[in-house]
C-alpha positions, 0 to 999 in steps of 0.5 A, a space after each residue: 731542945 730541938 727548937 733551940 737547935 733550930 734557932 741556933 742554926 738559923 742564927 748562924 746562917 743569918 750571920 753568914 749572910 752578912 759576911 763578905 764572900 771569900 776572895 778568890 784568885 782571878 782566873 783567866 780563860 783563853 777560850 775563843 768564842 765562836 760567835 761575836 757581835 755582828 754575826 748572823 743571828 747575834 742581835 741587840 739587846 742580847 748579843 751573844 747569849 750563852 748563859 751555860 757556856 755551851 758554845 765552845 763545847 759543841 758543833 755550832 755549825 750543826 746547831 745553826 743548821 738545826 735552828 734554821 731548819 726548825 725555825 722554818 718548820 715552826 713558821 710553816 706550823 704557825 701558818 697552819 694554825 692561822 689557816 685552820 683557825 680561819 677556816 681555810 681548807 683544801 677543797 677535798 672531801 676529807 679536808 672539808 669534813 674535818 671539824 673546826 678548830 686546831 686540836 679537833 682537826 688534828 685529832 680527826 686525822 687518821 693514823 695513816 696520815 700521822 704515819 706519813 707525816 712522821 716518815 717525811 719528818 724522819 727522812 728530812 731529819 736523817 737526810 734520807 732521800 737526798 739526791 742531786 736535786 735534793 731531798 724529795 726534789 726540793 732544792 739541794 741537801 745541806 753540804 759543808 761548802 754551803 752556808 747554814 740553811 742554804 739549800 737552794 739550787 746552784 743557779 739560785 743567787 740568794 742576795 747580791 747586796 751583802 747588806 740586804 743578805 745580812 738583814 734578810 738572814 737576821 730576819 729569818 732567824 728572828 722570825 724562826 725563833 719567834 715561831 718556835 716559841 709561838 708554836 710551843 704555846 
């Protein structure tokens, strides 16, 4: 009896698979996309890639700033991996005594070093330590009147040619995205 019920349910499900889906009334949405083709970071072949529809519901300027910041950090992390694997060391006794290999060198770091790294990362994430010279004296803090990722000083002109500026900013975003994927393994 149990087997008959299972077979009957399986047959009913297979019949539904061959039926056309029910037609729905067309719906229109008037949501305006915050990004369009040609914007910084929106490149072929994907274009505006937002499969979950999160663009309209979030603060995208904040996400752009975080993407650039984390991309830059990932590029530095990738360079760290390359240098460690190549055997490059700072000429100090502690660095020269560190074992070869990425994970071995990270495991040999003392707790105080990890604590210093975490404090600097937290200060950078929260904006603590921002001054007229910027966080820890390196450039300026990100403000609303600047483009996302522009933390250079007032006298620093990034690019005079608009085409070169767009190209370089797209390259930075793409390299940051690749580094974020690469550093995760």
